[in-house]
N, C-alpha and C positions, 0 to 999 in steps of 0.2 A: 409473532410481534415482538420487541425487542427484550422484553422480560425474557423469552425464552434464550433469544440470543444470551443475554449476561447468562444465566444460568449455565449453558452451555460453556461458554466463556470461563465462567466461575469453575465447573469441574475439572479444566485442563490444569488450574494452579496446582503443581506440586506439593508435596511436602517434603521437607529436609530428609534425606539421608542420614545414616547414621557417619559421621565426620567429615559432611558439607554439605554446601547450598545447593537445591536442584531449581532446573531454570527450561521451562520449553518455547515454541515458538508458535505461535497462530499463525498461519496468512489469510490473507485479505487478497482474492484477486480478479478480473474481467474487464470490460474494455474500458478505455475514456470517458471521466462523466461517469461513472454508474455510482460514485456513492461509495468507492473502498476506503477514501481518506477520512471519511464524514464517518463512517461505521467505525472505524477503527478510533480516533479519535474516542468517540463516543463509548465504546466497548474499554478504553480502557480508562476511562474517567469511570464510569458504571462498577469497573470490577474494584477499583480503587477506592470506589465509597464503601462496597460491601466489607472488600477482605481487609480495608485498610490503606493510606495513603502508601504509594508506591512500590504496592505489589503489584501492577503493571507499566507498560513501558510501551514507548511507541519507535518502528522503526520505518519510514518512510522510503522505497525505492528509490522515491524521483529525486530524493538527496545525492545516489549514485549519476545524477545527469551529467555528461560531459559539458565541460563550461564552455559559452557561445565560441571562445576562442581557440578551442581543440576541435570544436562541429568545423568552422570555419578551415580550420589548417585539415580536415581530412573531406570538405569539400560535400560536408552530411547537415548544416544549417536546415536546408529546406526542406530537410525529413526528422526534425529532432522529434522524439518522443517513439522513433522505431527499434527493435530491439536490438542496435548495435550501436544505439547515441549513447547508452549508458555504461558508466565500466560496471558491467556484470561480474569480474572477478573479484574485485573492490566488494560491492553487496553480499558474495556469496562468504567473503574473509570474513564481513563484521557478523554477517551471522555467525557464523561458527565458530567465530570467539566471543562472543555473546553468551553461547553456546556454555564455551570451556571457563570462562573467564567472570567468574561470580564473586569475585574475593576485592577487586577495585570499581571505581566507576566507569563504566565506558560511553565515550561520547559520539553522539551520529549524528550526520548532516542530515540534510532537510532542503528543498525546493522554494523558492521564493519569485514567485506568481510578477510580484509586480518589476522586482529586476531580472528577471525571465535569467537565472544563476541558481547553482545547488551554493548553498551556506554551510559552512563547518559548525560542527558542533554545535547543532540547534538542541538537540534534546539531550538527554543525562541518562545512560540507564546507571539506576543505584547497585549496589550491591543485594540489598534485599528484595530487588526486583524477580518474582519467577516467572511472572509470566508477560513476554515481546507479542503486542500486535503487530503484523510487518503488515503492509501492502503494498501492489503493484500491477501492474498489466504482463507481467511475464513470469510471472512464479509456477502455472504451470506448463509454460516450454519445456518440448522436447529437445531441441535443438540445443546444441553447447554454443558456450558453458551455461545456460542457464536452466538446462534439464540438472542442476546439481541442487536448485533448491528444493523440492520437496520432497527431499528426503531427509530436510534438516524441518521438517514441520510436522506437529504433531495432529495438525490436521489443515486443511487447505477449502477455505468456501469461496466459492464462486459468487461473485454478488452481480448479479444482472438485472437491468434496466432497462424499457422501450428506447429504439434505436433513436427513435424522433422526440423524446425526452434528452437523450445524453448529448444531441447532437444540437441542440437547443444550447443546453447548457456551455458545452465546446464551444459556441459561436458567442455567448455572453463571455467566457471565460478572454477570449483574443480580445473583444472590444473595450473588456475591463484592463488588459494589457496596454493597451492602444490603436489597438487595429482598428480600422473604420469596417464598416457594413460588408462589404464585399473582399476584402481582404481576410475576413474572419470567416466568410464562407467559401473561400477559395484555401484555405487551409487548413478548414476540415475535410471539404473534400478531396485536397490533394495527400493530407498528411495524417490527420486523425482517424478520418473513416478508412484507408485499409489497413492501420493499426488495429482498428478493434476487431474487424471482419478476420483479422489473424487473431487475436486473442478469441473471439468466439469460438474458434476452433478447439480451444483447449478447455473448454468446457465440461465435458466426458472426462477429465482427467483428477477433478476438485472432490473434496468430502462430498461436500453439501452443494445446493446451490440456494441463495438467500435473494430473494423478488424483491425489489424497492420499489415504493410506489413514491414516493415523495425524497428531500431530503431530508434527513431528521437532524433536530435541534436540542443539545442539552434539555431535559426536563419533557419532550414529546414524548408521544405513547404509540403504537400502532401502523408506522412508518413503515415497517422491516415486516415480510413473510420469510418462512425458508419452509423446506422438505428436505 
């Protein structure tokens, strides 16, 4: 249930130590279109409602997509979303910075699915933020440099959804971005599906599994179960 997930996220919010500010990161991972970003945003909203505005902040891994220009240069645009099509070192540096730099605002990027490009400074983590909720496909990977991520998280939850539901969402996502039905299906089969199979192999490295039965919206109830 959403209430239990929110309670568990709230339990991670640290108290300030003497002479300084404390901050932790909760990671969410899972295959593409499992519902990671929706859950992350919901948790940030719900924690802020209960603990005060600005208590939680959002760090999306998708903000560290390489730009289309860089993917074209590398010849990897047709596999956009694979582990090597992100600035993994940049993501890890940002996560470490957020844990260490708690006295100034820190601006973090996100990804715009309409532009199909990362956007700088889309979100801000304020000095008073105590819980960072981050999400992304490869946060449980044991391949370098992604293997440096897990040690930065207080907990890492695996968000799980049935493959047929995920792939339907992925096709709709492609079509919303301008692809026709055939191209959307081809992209999912060529790129999203192998990426998803890779991520599914990382499930057992996570703290817990959160099973998603639908796309939650603010104010919704009973859309998640967890173990």
